[in-house]
C-alpha positions as CSV (number, residue, x, y, z in Angstrom):
1,M,19.7,10.7,-20.8
2,H,16.1,9.8,-19.9
3,A,15.2,6.3,-18.6
4,P,12.2,4.7,-20.2
5,V,8.9,4.5,-18.3
6,M,8.5,0.9,-17.3
7,R,5.4,-1.0,-16.2
8,N,5.0,-4.4,-14.6
9,A,4.1,-7.0,-17.2
10,T,2.3,-8.9,-14.4
11,P,-0.5,-6.8,-12.8
12,C,-0.7,-6.3,-9.1
13,K,-3.5,-8.4,-7.6
14,T,-4.8,-7.7,-4.2
15,W,-7.7,-8.6,-2.0
16,L,-8.7,-5.7,0.2
17,A,-9.9,-7.3,3.4
18,I,-12.1,-4.7,5.2
19,D,-12.9,-5.0,8.9
20,G,-16.6,-4.3,9.8
21,S,-16.5,-5.8,13.3
22,G,-18.3,-4.4,16.3
23,S,-15.2,-3.0,17.9
24,I,-14.9,-0.4,15.1
25,T,-18.3,1.3,15.7
26,A,-20.7,2.4,12.9
27,D,-19.4,6.0,12.7
28,N,-15.8,4.8,12.4
29,F,-16.7,2.3,9.8
30,E,-17.9,5.2,7.6
31,I,-14.5,6.8,8.0
32,L,-12.8,3.5,7.0
33,K,-15.0,3.2,3.9
34,E,-14.1,6.8,2.8
35,Y,-10.4,5.9,3.2
36,V,-10.8,2.8,1.0
37,L,-12.6,4.8,-1.6
38,K,-9.8,7.4,-1.8
39,L,-7.3,4.6,-2.0
40,L,-9.0,3.1,-5.0
41,K,-9.3,6.4,-6.8
42,R,-5.5,6.8,-6.6
43,Y,-4.8,3.7,-8.6
44,K,-4.6,3.4,-12.4
45,F,-6.2,0.0,-13.2
46,E,-5.6,-0.2,-17.0
47,V,-3.4,1.4,-19.6
48,Q,-4.3,0.8,-23.3
49,N,-6.3,-2.3,-22.3
50,V,-3.4,-3.7,-20.3
51,A,-4.2,-4.4,-16.7
52,L,-1.9,-2.8,-14.2
53,M,-3.9,-3.5,-11.1
54,K,-6.7,-5.9,-10.1
55,V,-8.6,-5.5,-6.8
56,G,-11.0,-7.8,-5.1
57,L,-13.1,-7.1,-2.0
58,I,-13.5,-9.2,1.2
59,Q,-15.3,-8.1,4.3
60,F,-14.9,-9.7,7.7
61,G,-16.1,-8.7,11.1
62,N,-19.3,-10.7,10.7
63,G,-18.0,-13.3,13.2
64,H,-20.5,-15.7,14.7
65,I,-20.2,-19.2,16.1
66,H,-22.7,-21.6,14.7
67,S,-24.4,-24.3,16.7
68,D,-22.0,-26.9,15.3
69,G,-19.0,-24.9,16.6
70,T,-17.9,-23.5,13.2
71,I,-17.3,-19.9,12.6
72,R,-19.2,-17.9,10.0
73,S,-17.2,-17.3,6.8
74,A,-16.0,-13.9,5.7
75,L,-17.9,-12.3,2.8
76,K,-16.7,-12.2,-0.8
77,I,-18.0,-8.8,-1.9
78,M,-16.4,-8.6,-5.4
79,P,-13.9,-10.8,-7.4
80,L,-10.6,-9.4,-8.7
81,S,-11.5,-6.6,-11.1
82,T,-10.1,-3.6,-13.0
83,D,-13.5,-1.9,-12.9
84,L,-13.1,1.1,-10.6
85,V,-16.7,2.2,-10.8
86,A,-17.9,-1.2,-9.7
87,L,-15.4,-1.4,-6.9
88,E,-16.4,2.1,-5.7
89,A,-20.1,1.1,-5.7
90,A,-19.3,-2.1,-3.8
91,V,-17.3,-0.3,-1.1
92,S,-20.0,2.4,-0.8
93,G,-22.6,-0.4,-0.2
94,L,-20.7,-2.1,2.6
95,E,-22.7,-2.5,5.8
96,F,-21.4,-2.4,9.3
97,L,-21.5,-6.0,10.4
98,K,-21.1,-5.7,14.2
99,G,-19.8,-9.3,14.7
100,F,-16.5,-10.4,16.1
101,T,-13.3,-10.1,14.1
102,N,-13.1,-13.3,12.1
103,M,-9.8,-12.4,10.4
104,A,-8.8,-16.0,9.9
105,Q,-11.9,-16.5,7.7
106,A,-10.9,-13.5,5.6
107,F,-7.4,-15.0,5.0
108,A,-8.9,-18.4,4.3
109,L,-11.3,-16.8,1.7
110,A,-8.4,-14.9,0.1
111,E,-6.4,-18.1,-0.1
112,T,-9.3,-19.9,-1.8
113,M,-9.8,-17.1,-4.3
114,Y,-6.1,-17.2,-5.3
115,T,-6.2,-21.0,-5.6
116,E,-9.2,-20.9,-7.8
117,A,-7.6,-18.2,-10.0
118,G,-4.5,-20.3,-10.5
119,R,-1.0,-20.1,-9.1
120,A,-0.2,-17.0,-6.9
121,D,2.6,-14.9,-8.2
122,A,4.9,-12.2,-6.8
123,Q,2.2,-9.6,-7.2
124,S,-0.5,-11.5,-5.3
125,A,-1.4,-9.9,-1.9
126,V,-3.9,-9.3,0.8
127,M,-4.2,-5.9,2.3
128,V,-6.0,-5.9,5.7
129,I,-7.6,-2.7,7.0
130,T,-8.5,-3.3,10.6
131,D,-8.5,-2.0,14.2
132,G,-6.3,-5.0,15.0
133,K,-8.5,-6.9,17.4
134,P,-8.7,-10.4,15.9
135,S,-10.5,-13.3,17.6
136,F,-9.0,-16.8,17.7
137,Q,-5.4,-15.9,17.2
138,Y,-4.2,-19.5,16.9
139,E,-6.5,-20.1,14.0
140,T,-5.5,-16.8,12.4
141,Q,-1.8,-17.7,12.7
142,Q,-2.5,-20.9,10.8
143,T,-4.1,-19.1,7.9
144,V,-1.3,-16.6,7.9
145,D,1.2,-19.5,7.6
146,N,-0.8,-21.0,4.7
147,L,-0.6,-17.7,2.8
148,E,3.1,-17.5,3.5
149,E,3.6,-21.0,2.1
150,K,1.7,-20.0,-1.1
151,G,3.8,-16.8,-1.5
152,I,0.9,-14.4,-1.0
153,Q,2.0,-11.2,0.5
154,R,0.3,-9.7,3.6
155,F,-0.1,-5.9,4.1
156,F,-1.7,-4.4,7.1
157,V,-3.2,-1.0,7.8
158,T,-3.9,-0.9,11.6
159,I,-6.1,1.8,13.0
160,T,-5.6,2.1,16.7
161,E,-4.8,5.1,18.9
162,E,-1.7,3.6,20.6
163,E,0.9,1.2,19.3
164,G,0.9,-1.9,21.5
165,T,-0.4,-5.5,21.6
166,E,-2.6,-5.0,18.5
167,T,0.0,-3.4,16.3
168,E,2.7,-5.9,17.4
169,L,0.4,-8.8,16.3
170,M,-0.3,-7.2,13.0
171,K,3.4,-6.6,12.4
172,K,4.0,-10.3,13.2
173,W,1.5,-11.4,10.6
174,A,2.6,-8.9,7.9
175,S,5.1,-10.2,5.3
176,A,8.7,-9.6,6.2
177,P,10.1,-7.1,6.7
178,W,7.1,-5.8,8.6
179,Y,8.2,-2.2,8.5
180,T,7.6,-2.1,4.8
181,N,4.3,-3.9,5.0
182,H,2.6,-2.4,7.9
183,I,1.1,1.1,8.5
184,H,-0.1,2.3,11.9
185,I,-2.8,5.0,11.9
186,P,-3.2,6.6,15.3
187,G,-7.0,6.3,15.5
188,F,-10.0,7.0,13.4
189,L,-10.0,10.8,14.2
190,A,-6.5,11.0,12.8
191,L,-7.6,9.0,9.7
192,A,-10.6,11.3,9.1
193,S,-8.5,14.5,9.4
194,T,-5.4,13.3,7.4
195,N,-6.6,10.4,5.3
196,E,-4.7,11.5,2.1
197,T,-1.4,11.1,4.0
198,Y,-2.3,7.5,4.9
199,V,-3.7,6.9,1.3
200,Q,-0.2,7.8,0.0
201,E,1.5,5.6,2.5
202,A,-0.6,2.6,1.5
203,I,0.1,3.2,-2.2
204,V,3.9,3.3,-1.5
205,M,3.5,0.1,0.4
206,F,1.7,-1.8,-2.4
207,C,2.1,-1.4,-6.1
208,P,3.1,2.3,-6.4
209,N,3.7,2.0,-10.1
210,S,0.0,1.5,-10.7
211,Q,-0.7,4.9,-9.3
212,S,-2.7,7.2,-11.5
213,P,-0.5,9.1,-14.1
214,Q,-2.3,12.3,-13.1
215,V,-0.5,12.1,-9.7
216,C,3.0,13.6,-9.9
217,H,5.3,12.1,-7.4
218,A,8.7,10.4,-7.0
219,I,9.9,7.5,-4.9
220,G,13.5,7.4,-3.7
221,F,15.2,4.1,-2.8
222,Q,18.2,3.2,-0.7
223,H,19.8,0.6,-2.9
224,A,20.1,-0.4,-6.5
225,G,17.2,-2.5,-7.8
226,F,14.7,-0.2,-5.9
227,L,15.5,-2.0,-2.7
228,G,16.0,-0.9,0.9
229,W,14.0,2.0,2.4
230,A,11.5,3.7,0.1
231,A,10.4,7.3,0.5
232,D,7.5,8.9,-1.4
233,F,7.6,12.6,-2.4
234,P,4.5,14.3,-3.8
235,E,4.8,17.6,-5.6
236,G,6.8,20.0,-3.5
237,A,10.3,21.1,-2.4
238,Y,12.1,19.1,0.2
239,N,15.2,20.4,1.9
240,M,17.3,18.0,3.9
241,Q,15.2,18.1,7.0
242,S,11.9,17.6,5.2
243,M,13.4,14.9,3.0
244,M,14.5,13.0,6.0
245,S,11.1,13.5,7.7
246,R,9.6,11.5,4.8
247,G,11.9,8.6,5.4
248,A,14.9,9.3,3.2
249,P,18.1,9.6,5.1
250,N,20.7,12.1,4.0
251,D,23.3,11.0,1.5
252,D,21.7,7.5,1.1
253,M,19.8,7.4,-2.2
254,S,20.8,5.0,-5.0
255,S,17.7,4.6,-7.3
256,L,14.6,6.6,-8.1
257,K,11.1,6.2,-9.7
258,V,9.3,9.3,-11.1
259,F,5.5,9.0,-11.9
260,G,3.1,11.3,-13.6
261,E,2.8,12.9,-17.1
262,G,5.2,15.8,-17.3
263,C,6.5,15.1,-13.8
264,V,10.2,15.9,-13.0
265,A,12.2,15.2,-9.9
266,T,15.3,17.4,-9.4
267,L,18.0,16.1,-7.1
268,Y,20.5,18.3,-5.3
269,Q,23.8,17.7,-3.7
270,H,23.4,19.9,-0.6
271,W,20.7,20.4,2.0
272,D,19.5,23.8,0.6
273,F,19.0,23.0,-3.1
274,S,22.6,24.0,-3.9
275,G,25.6,22.2,-5.4
276,W,25.0,20.0,-8.4
277,A,21.4,19.5,-9.6
278,Y,20.0,17.0,-12.1
279,D,16.5,16.5,-13.5
280,Y,14.8,13.1,-13.7
281,P,11.7,13.1,-15.9
282,E,9.0,10.4,-15.6
283,G,10.7,7.0,-15.6
284,W,12.5,4.4,-13.5
285,Y,16.1,5.0,-12.7
286,D,17.9,2.0,-11.4
287,F,21.4,2.5,-10.1
288,R,23.2,2.7,-13.5
289,N,20.6,5.1,-15.0
290,F,20.5,7.0,-11.7
291,L,24.2,7.7,-12.1
292,R,24.0,8.3,-15.9
293,Q,21.5,11.0,-15.3
294,G,24.1,12.9,-13.3
295,S,23.6,12.3,-9.6
296,K,26.2,10.7,-7.4
297,N,25.5,7.6,-5.4
298,D,24.6,8.3,-1.7
299,Q,25.0,12.1,-2.1
300,V,21.4,13.4,-2.5
301,S,20.6,15.9,0.3
302,S,17.5,17.7,-1.1
303,L,15.0,17.5,-4.0
304,R,12.1,19.1,-5.7
305,V,9.2,17.3,-7.5
306,G,6.9,19.1,-9.9
307,R,5.6,19.3,-13.5
308,E,7.6,20.8,-16.3
């Protein structure tokens, strides 16, 4: 039995808030831009004229205190859009701003943009890509609280070599639970050498069902309703050890999503691709359909993902 492919009726809507502050450096800012471009390319924005994903661009890091004591506003680079070409051009044209990290102004601008567009919904979010060195933490906390009150989710990609004060603060400001809404990248050199890995992590974190149908992958979930931990599996074979290394504990899977035209995930009972085996073509398999397809609850120990 094949579960139907399902799409969100409400498109994911996110403002990418991109840090161009002086602490990043000009060379690292180019690495950050390349990461954002690759992230955008992995999303499918429309299917048959139906929007799956809308992205707007905000840039901060132009921080400056005016003579009257106010802080320079963040920059609205592009409104929410499904136009990938225009978004790519806007990101490519971003300049290194070299100011202090006025993250509070970025949050305030995102809040204003959502307010002007109407009521925020469950798919409204801000994804901040930063080195985690905000100025004026008290003011930033206030804007985070405002976003929380309006139900706007906060996702963070923090690029810093060591986890510490910066990452703890970003975890605090991320929507709860922080461990599903925060990614730590251990420095810009790591990002430059393995950016596809961190692109995939960001996609799993926010709106994975808007991923391009050309990308074959599966996401396993701990609980029914696609809740609990979520582990993403690109094309490949994953014995128990490699499955666990991607974030899926042994014998703990209860639902599954499979993406990509012709993509199939095969789940196995034992660690070495033995025991029972059941195929899951492209589709969403909540707990009931997960069981109807053949697999047993909390008994998956290895899997393969690939095209038919």
